[in-house]
SEMILUM-827075 format. One line per field, with one value per residue (C-alpha): residue in three letters; x, y, z. Coordinates in Angstrom, 2 decimals. Example, Ala and Ser with C-alpha at 12.3 -4.5 7.8 and 13.67 -1.06 7.14 Angstrom:
% residues 2
residu: (ALA, SER);
x: (12.30, 13.67);
y: (-4.50, -1.06);
z: (7.80, 7.14);
//
This chain:
% residues 431
residu: (MET, PHE, ASN, LEU, LEU, GLY, SER, SER, MET, LYS, PHE, CYS, ASP, GLY, ILE, ASN, ARG, ARG, ASN, PHE, LEU, GLN, ILE, GLY, ALA, PHE, GLY, ALA, GLY, LEU, THR, LEU, ALA, ASP, MET, LEU, ARG, ALA, LYS, ALA, LEU, ALA, ASN, ASN, VAL, PRO, ASP, ARG, PRO, VAL, ALA, GLN, THR, PRO, THR, LYS, SER, ALA, ILE, MET, ILE, TYR, LEU, PRO, GLY, GLY, PRO, SER, HIS, MET, ASP, MET, TRP, ASP, ILE, LYS, THR, GLU, ALA, PRO, VAL, GLU, TYR, ARG, GLY, GLU, PHE, ARG, ALA, ILE, GLN, THR, ASN, VAL, PRO, GLY, VAL, GLN, ILE, CYS, GLU, HIS, PHE, PRO, ARG, GLN, ALA, ARG, MET, PHE, ASP, LYS, LEU, ALA, CYS, ILE, ARG, SER, ILE, VAL, SER, VAL, ASP, GLU, HIS, SER, ASP, SER, LEU, VAL, MET, THR, GLY, TYR, SER, GLU, ASN, THR, ASN, ARG, VAL, ALA, HIS, HIS, PRO, SER, PHE, GLY, SER, VAL, MET, SER, ARG, LEU, ARG, THR, THR, GLY, ASN, THR, ASP, ILE, PRO, PRO, PHE, VAL, SER, LEU, ARG, GLY, MET, SER, ILE, GLY, CYS, GLU, PRO, GLY, TYR, LEU, GLY, VAL, ALA, HIS, ARG, ALA, PHE, THR, PRO, SER, GLY, ALA, GLY, MET, ALA, ASN, LEU, THR, LEU, PRO, SER, GLY, VAL, SER, ALA, GLU, ARG, THR, HIS, ASP, ARG, ARG, GLY, LEU, LEU, GLU, HIS, PHE, ASP, THR, VAL, ARG, ARG, GLU, ILE, ASP, GLN, SER, GLY, THR, MET, ARG, GLY, MET, ASP, ALA, PHE, ASN, GLN, ARG, ALA, PHE, GLU, MET, VAL, ALA, SER, GLY, ALA, THR, ARG, ARG, ALA, LEU, ASP, LEU, SER, SER, GLU, ASP, PRO, ARG, THR, ARG, ASP, ARG, TYR, ARG, GLY, ILE, GLU, GLN, PHE, LEU, THR, ALA, ARG, ARG, LEU, VAL, GLU, SER, GLY, VAL, GLY, CYS, VAL, THR, LEU, ALA, TYR, GLY, GLY, TRP, ASP, THR, HIS, GLU, ARG, ASN, PHE, GLU, THR, LEU, ARG, ARG, GLN, LEU, PRO, GLU, LEU, ASP, ARG, GLY, ILE, ALA, ASN, LEU, VAL, GLN, ASP, LEU, HIS, ASP, ARG, GLY, MET, ASP, ARG, ASP, THR, VAL, VAL, VAL, VAL, TRP, GLY, GLU, PHE, GLY, ARG, THR, PRO, ARG, VAL, ASN, GLY, ASN, MET, GLY, GLY, ARG, ASP, HIS, TRP, ALA, PRO, CYS, MET, GLY, ALA, LEU, VAL, ALA, GLY, GLY, ASN, LEU, ARG, MET, GLY, GLN, ALA, ILE, GLY, ALA, SER, SER, ALA, ARG, GLY, GLU, TYR, PRO, ARG, ASP, ARG, ARG, TYR, SER, ALA, SER, GLN, VAL, LEU, SER, THR, LEU, TYR, ARG, SER, VAL, GLY, ILE, ASP, ALA, SER, MET, THR, PHE, PRO, ASN, GLY, SER, GLY, ARG, PRO, MET, TYR, ILE, LEU, ASP, ASP, ARG, GLU, PRO, VAL, VAL, GLU, LEU, LEU);
x: (130.14, 126.97, 125.87, 122.56, 123.26, 120.82, 121.13, 117.96, 116.64, 113.45, 111.24, 108.13, 106.00, 107.60, 108.95, 112.60, 114.78, 117.46, 120.70, 122.82, 121.75, 123.72, 127.32, 130.23, 127.85, 125.91, 122.33, 120.68, 121.94, 124.24, 128.07, 130.10, 130.17, 126.36, 125.86, 128.11, 126.22, 123.19, 124.01, 125.28, 122.10, 120.14, 121.77, 121.48, 125.25, 126.63, 130.18, 130.74, 128.91, 126.47, 127.67, 126.39, 128.44, 127.70, 131.15, 130.36, 129.48, 126.91, 127.05, 123.64, 123.42, 120.35, 118.96, 116.60, 113.53, 112.70, 114.85, 113.37, 113.67, 112.76, 115.98, 118.54, 118.33, 115.19, 115.32, 112.26, 113.12, 110.16, 107.67, 105.90, 108.13, 106.17, 107.18, 110.73, 112.08, 115.13, 117.76, 118.99, 119.97, 123.35, 124.65, 126.22, 128.89, 126.08, 124.31, 120.77, 120.80, 120.96, 121.00, 121.12, 123.59, 124.79, 125.88, 129.08, 131.04, 128.63, 128.00, 131.49, 131.46, 127.83, 129.26, 129.82, 126.38, 122.62, 119.78, 116.02, 113.45, 110.13, 110.21, 106.81, 107.06, 104.87, 104.41, 106.30, 109.30, 111.01, 113.98, 112.09, 110.87, 114.04, 116.09, 113.61, 111.23, 108.39, 106.65, 107.05, 103.58, 103.98, 107.00, 105.44, 103.46, 105.73, 109.32, 110.90, 114.88, 116.84, 119.14, 122.00, 120.78, 120.25, 123.68, 124.84, 122.54, 124.49, 127.83, 130.52, 133.91, 136.31, 137.82, 135.89, 137.38, 135.05, 131.49, 129.19, 126.80, 127.86, 125.80, 127.44, 124.26, 123.17, 120.02, 116.73, 113.85, 115.92, 118.65, 116.48, 117.00, 113.37, 112.57, 116.19, 116.74, 119.17, 122.25, 121.94, 121.36, 123.82, 127.26, 127.03, 130.72, 129.68, 130.84, 131.83, 131.61, 135.09, 136.31, 134.74, 137.02, 140.22, 141.74, 140.64, 142.44, 145.51, 145.83, 148.70, 148.36, 150.79, 148.54, 145.62, 147.22, 146.47, 142.98, 142.38, 144.16, 141.85, 138.70, 139.73, 139.77, 137.29, 133.57, 131.40, 130.16, 126.81, 125.94, 128.01, 127.24, 125.27, 121.97, 123.86, 124.62, 128.26, 131.30, 132.84, 130.35, 130.72, 134.41, 134.41, 132.14, 133.82, 137.39, 135.93, 134.64, 138.08, 139.80, 137.80, 138.44, 142.27, 142.75, 142.01, 140.53, 137.37, 139.42, 141.83, 139.13, 137.31, 140.44, 140.86, 144.45, 146.10, 144.57, 146.62, 146.46, 145.47, 142.55, 141.44, 141.30, 139.33, 136.66, 136.76, 133.35, 132.06, 134.31, 131.30, 131.81, 135.56, 134.80, 132.29, 134.75, 137.61, 135.06, 133.99, 137.54, 138.21, 135.60, 132.21, 129.54, 126.87, 127.76, 124.66, 125.29, 123.23, 124.00, 122.23, 118.28, 115.92, 112.61, 112.23, 108.88, 110.38, 113.58, 114.18, 116.25, 118.31, 118.91, 119.96, 122.25, 124.16, 123.81, 124.05, 127.36, 128.57, 126.50, 128.11, 131.71, 130.63, 129.41, 132.02, 134.83, 133.37, 132.64, 135.90, 138.05, 135.86, 136.88, 140.62, 140.91, 139.11, 136.33, 133.36, 132.38, 132.10, 130.46, 127.17, 126.22, 122.60, 121.68, 117.76, 115.48, 111.90, 110.25, 110.12, 108.65, 106.02, 106.61, 104.67, 106.49, 104.66, 104.15, 106.01, 109.48, 109.75, 109.29, 108.48, 106.19, 106.10, 105.43, 105.41, 103.85, 107.44, 110.86, 114.56, 117.37, 121.13, 122.96, 126.56, 128.90, 127.91, 128.61, 125.30, 124.88, 125.84, 125.68, 121.82, 118.79, 115.91, 112.08, 110.53, 108.47, 105.34, 106.06, 105.64, 107.40, 104.25, 103.93, 105.78, 105.28, 107.06, 109.18, 107.30, 109.45, 109.02, 111.60, 111.32, 112.25, 115.26, 116.44, 115.97, 118.15, 120.77, 120.42, 121.22, 124.27, 125.86, 124.72, 121.46, 118.49, 115.46, 113.13, 114.84, 112.89, 113.63, 111.23, 109.75, 108.91, 105.95, 108.06, 106.33, 108.83, 109.20, 110.33, 113.08, 111.14, 107.57, 107.73, 111.04, 111.01, 114.19, 115.07, 115.68, 117.64, 120.26, 121.11);
y: (157.97, 156.04, 153.77, 151.49, 148.43, 147.04, 143.42, 141.59, 138.18, 137.10, 134.36, 132.57, 135.54, 137.93, 140.05, 141.56, 141.23, 143.72, 142.14, 145.23, 148.61, 151.55, 150.53, 151.59, 153.24, 151.74, 152.78, 154.52, 158.25, 157.52, 158.31, 156.39, 159.55, 159.86, 156.33, 156.56, 160.06, 158.28, 155.39, 157.43, 159.81, 156.81, 155.86, 159.20, 159.37, 161.77, 161.23, 157.14, 153.99, 152.13, 150.08, 146.77, 144.17, 140.88, 139.69, 136.51, 136.33, 134.76, 133.71, 133.40, 131.61, 132.08, 129.85, 132.06, 130.85, 127.95, 124.56, 121.14, 119.76, 116.28, 116.50, 117.82, 116.73, 115.00, 112.19, 109.94, 106.60, 104.76, 107.13, 106.37, 107.07, 110.26, 111.77, 110.47, 111.81, 110.80, 110.95, 108.31, 108.85, 108.31, 107.49, 110.28, 109.84, 110.15, 106.89, 106.87, 110.30, 110.04, 112.83, 113.39, 111.54, 114.76, 115.86, 113.57, 116.00, 116.91, 113.28, 112.82, 115.49, 115.68, 115.64, 119.12, 119.81, 119.74, 119.76, 120.74, 118.85, 120.18, 124.16, 125.70, 128.71, 131.09, 131.11, 134.35, 134.78, 136.84, 136.45, 138.54, 135.40, 133.74, 136.86, 138.95, 136.32, 138.12, 137.70, 140.45, 141.17, 141.85, 143.88, 146.32, 147.70, 146.75, 147.17, 144.48, 144.55, 142.15, 139.73, 141.55, 144.93, 143.91, 142.59, 145.98, 147.92, 146.28, 145.40, 147.83, 145.96, 144.59, 146.35, 149.56, 149.73, 146.99, 147.29, 145.22, 143.83, 142.95, 141.48, 139.91, 139.65, 143.28, 144.73, 142.94, 142.92, 140.66, 142.88, 145.99, 147.51, 148.52, 150.60, 150.47, 153.07, 153.39, 153.56, 149.73, 148.71, 146.24, 147.49, 145.96, 145.72, 144.69, 145.52, 149.10, 149.58, 148.18, 151.41, 153.31, 151.23, 152.88, 156.11, 159.06, 159.83, 161.83, 160.84, 158.84, 156.43, 159.12, 161.88, 160.17, 161.44, 165.09, 165.26, 168.51, 167.07, 164.17, 166.27, 168.21, 165.19, 163.14, 164.39, 162.80, 165.68, 167.10, 169.43, 171.75, 170.50, 167.60, 167.00, 167.89, 171.28, 171.09, 171.02, 169.09, 166.20, 166.35, 166.19, 163.11, 161.07, 162.29, 161.33, 157.59, 157.44, 158.43, 156.14, 153.12, 153.82, 154.52, 151.56, 149.35, 146.45, 145.88, 146.00, 143.64, 141.08, 141.18, 140.61, 137.00, 137.43, 137.47, 134.05, 130.91, 129.57, 125.99, 127.63, 129.74, 126.63, 124.81, 127.74, 128.31, 128.98, 129.60, 132.22, 133.99, 131.41, 132.12, 135.60, 135.35, 133.49, 136.10, 138.83, 137.49, 136.59, 140.36, 141.29, 141.54, 140.74, 139.17, 138.11, 137.19, 135.50, 133.93, 130.81, 129.47, 129.59, 127.21, 127.98, 124.66, 124.40, 122.46, 120.61, 120.37, 117.30, 118.58, 121.87, 120.10, 117.77, 121.08, 122.91, 120.47, 119.33, 123.07, 123.91, 120.88, 122.09, 125.42, 124.47, 122.00, 124.11, 126.87, 124.56, 122.85, 126.25, 127.58, 124.62, 124.59, 128.08, 127.72, 129.84, 127.33, 127.98, 131.70, 131.62, 130.29, 129.48, 128.78, 127.45, 127.80, 129.42, 130.84, 127.52, 123.84, 122.50, 120.09, 116.52, 115.37, 115.79, 117.77, 116.86, 119.98, 118.16, 116.85, 119.91, 120.82, 123.83, 126.06, 124.14, 126.21, 123.55, 122.03, 123.14, 122.28, 124.13, 123.30, 124.79, 124.69, 126.06, 128.75, 126.37, 124.42, 120.75, 119.48, 115.75, 115.35, 115.64, 117.77, 116.98, 114.88, 115.31, 112.90, 109.75, 111.98, 115.03, 116.90, 118.29, 118.16, 115.01, 116.10, 119.00, 121.75, 124.96, 128.18, 130.23, 132.65, 129.98, 128.95, 132.63, 133.06, 130.31, 131.80, 135.12, 133.06, 131.58, 135.19, 136.42, 138.36, 138.05, 138.06, 139.01, 142.66, 145.63, 148.53, 151.48, 151.45, 154.85, 155.68, 155.07, 151.74, 149.21, 145.93, 142.71, 141.23, 138.46, 137.73, 133.99, 133.17, 129.95, 128.18, 125.04, 123.19, 120.41, 122.87, 124.14);
z: (203.15, 204.17, 201.53, 200.95, 198.98, 196.97, 197.61, 198.41, 199.03, 198.02, 199.77, 198.21, 199.67, 197.12, 199.69, 199.47, 202.39, 202.32, 203.28, 203.61, 205.40, 206.49, 205.98, 207.96, 210.83, 213.98, 212.44, 209.68, 209.55, 212.34, 212.62, 214.87, 217.27, 216.79, 218.21, 221.16, 222.08, 221.53, 223.77, 226.56, 226.67, 226.83, 229.88, 231.36, 231.50, 229.04, 229.08, 229.86, 228.79, 231.07, 234.01, 233.87, 231.81, 230.61, 229.30, 227.52, 223.88, 221.55, 217.77, 216.16, 212.91, 211.11, 208.25, 206.33, 204.83, 207.30, 207.04, 206.99, 210.71, 209.15, 206.98, 209.55, 213.36, 213.77, 211.00, 210.88, 209.44, 210.49, 208.85, 205.67, 202.61, 201.51, 205.00, 205.91, 202.52, 200.74, 203.53, 205.85, 209.76, 210.97, 214.71, 216.47, 219.25, 221.66, 222.30, 220.99, 219.24, 215.44, 213.08, 209.03, 206.91, 205.43, 209.01, 209.52, 211.37, 213.83, 214.28, 215.21, 217.95, 218.92, 222.79, 222.19, 220.81, 221.65, 219.37, 220.26, 218.34, 219.94, 219.19, 218.05, 215.62, 213.63, 209.88, 209.04, 206.79, 209.19, 211.82, 214.40, 216.31, 217.00, 217.31, 219.74, 220.94, 219.50, 216.06, 213.27, 213.64, 217.37, 216.78, 214.40, 217.52, 220.51, 219.11, 221.12, 221.04, 219.44, 221.60, 220.15, 221.04, 224.57, 224.75, 223.62, 225.83, 228.90, 227.78, 228.55, 229.66, 227.40, 224.26, 224.04, 220.22, 219.35, 218.61, 220.87, 218.16, 214.84, 212.04, 209.11, 207.20, 207.05, 208.89, 209.43, 211.83, 214.25, 214.21, 215.30, 218.85, 218.95, 222.14, 223.34, 220.51, 217.41, 219.63, 219.90, 216.33, 214.78, 213.28, 209.66, 208.08, 204.73, 201.25, 200.87, 204.88, 205.32, 203.81, 206.75, 209.09, 207.83, 208.37, 206.15, 203.12, 204.08, 207.62, 208.67, 211.91, 213.62, 213.16, 214.99, 217.89, 216.70, 217.20, 215.56, 212.51, 212.36, 212.95, 209.40, 207.65, 209.27, 208.68, 211.38, 213.36, 211.98, 214.78, 216.69, 220.12, 221.28, 223.08, 226.61, 225.23, 225.86, 223.72, 226.38, 225.90, 222.12, 222.10, 224.29, 221.71, 218.69, 220.53, 221.22, 217.81, 216.21, 218.47, 217.21, 213.78, 214.29, 216.42, 213.64, 216.09, 214.12, 210.82, 212.10, 213.26, 209.97, 207.91, 207.35, 205.63, 208.82, 209.82, 209.38, 205.82, 207.00, 208.97, 206.20, 203.72, 206.28, 206.19, 202.46, 201.09, 204.55, 205.52, 207.65, 210.13, 210.70, 210.74, 213.59, 215.50, 215.13, 216.17, 219.43, 220.01, 219.52, 222.16, 220.27, 222.56, 219.71, 216.08, 213.67, 210.28, 207.70, 205.68, 202.62, 201.54, 202.94, 201.39, 199.62, 198.31, 195.61, 195.02, 198.80, 198.85, 195.60, 197.69, 200.80, 199.31, 198.35, 201.55, 204.44, 203.90, 203.88, 206.80, 208.69, 207.82, 209.23, 212.20, 213.20, 212.22, 214.43, 217.35, 217.49, 217.13, 220.10, 222.20, 220.95, 221.90, 225.51, 224.37, 224.33, 227.84, 227.28, 224.10, 223.16, 219.90, 218.13, 214.77, 213.42, 211.07, 211.43, 211.23, 209.93, 206.81, 206.20, 207.19, 204.13, 201.03, 198.24, 194.70, 193.55, 192.61, 195.99, 198.19, 201.64, 202.41, 205.36, 208.89, 212.07, 214.53, 214.96, 214.14, 215.52, 216.50, 217.34, 220.48, 221.26, 224.12, 226.68, 229.57, 228.79, 228.93, 225.72, 224.11, 224.08, 221.72, 223.85, 223.03, 220.81, 217.60, 216.72, 214.71, 211.23, 212.61, 212.71, 216.31, 219.50, 221.52, 224.71, 225.95, 223.96, 223.79, 222.16, 220.53, 223.19, 226.01, 224.05, 223.83, 227.72, 227.74, 225.76, 227.63, 231.04, 229.37, 228.59, 232.13, 231.35, 233.33, 230.84, 233.52, 233.57, 232.23, 230.13, 229.59, 226.18, 224.17, 226.52, 229.51, 230.33, 231.95, 229.36, 230.31, 227.66, 227.53, 228.44, 227.89, 229.78, 231.36, 230.11, 228.46, 231.69, 230.07, 229.11, 232.47);
//
């Protein structure tokens, strides 16, 4: 029932990044019922979820490998040729703001977007910093939770048949719940996991009302009683787990065949962007996805000529759909990778190497101020020239946009109260 898929992605450091983990469950070794039980116990409420309720949503688009800021939203047309690279800048519909020529769709709708050009990162091939606000090295000890896990911990209203946190790219450091506990890991509905969103063999939709019959066919209970010591508590959690599966709400959100064919055609080849929209539309609090591979030590421009137009199409379709459906104010979108790339082009077939001192990000929605480029890098794109921001400050702004105070605390494994973020000054231009 619980499968570990062997798909992996290898970056320049040779480390394999698992793309899919623990399909069909909310965490390694956990059934749906186990997750629900753990969530309630974590909040000292054995039969019902927590009461605090951020109702807005977030879509976090991760560009693994470190995309070149110099070739996306921070084009340096006046820099020496060995820095500016091969792409030209185009004007957006916001006066004075230019972006890469391979982003024509974003250019036409930049009044619905905002880019930040002056973010400082760390040299780690990890999504930890941009998803938790802390480096992977720090998290090996401190175990800070991901953005989606914090939303899972606090989000309880809306459709209870829908998981609060979904990762379309499998598990990673940036999807881990840290000290919030396994109850708040991302649900990863990839590959074989779809099978676990259907009813067990031999059980009809009508039989879902017969809980005893469902129990006989759906083996999710590994212990006779839960940690509360009462059969009543166990029954309550398993009942909700069965209802979640039987309702089919998550399965329907993931099934693109029900979408208008014209819409599916617009997203052809970039279906994750459409799936993310459908999930937040169904009530999911946070969705993460990954697109492309951006570790371009060689053939940087060749790779980007192929990937940037598709990323442009994904972003533009998603943002426009959110606006057309009236979801833009209540859904914040962020697009970024773990660091930038060297402003100076290397001699390795036109590649760019790792560059943590400066990177960029794109933000949309969330009732934030759009139509602007925030901050500036130096003339050659090497360092922030003004409005220096950290990834943590960007996350603090995103937390605020979904109704979460980044200064609130949760106890870690030792009972010590921990802030969601230590560096939590927001990106003021977005507010």
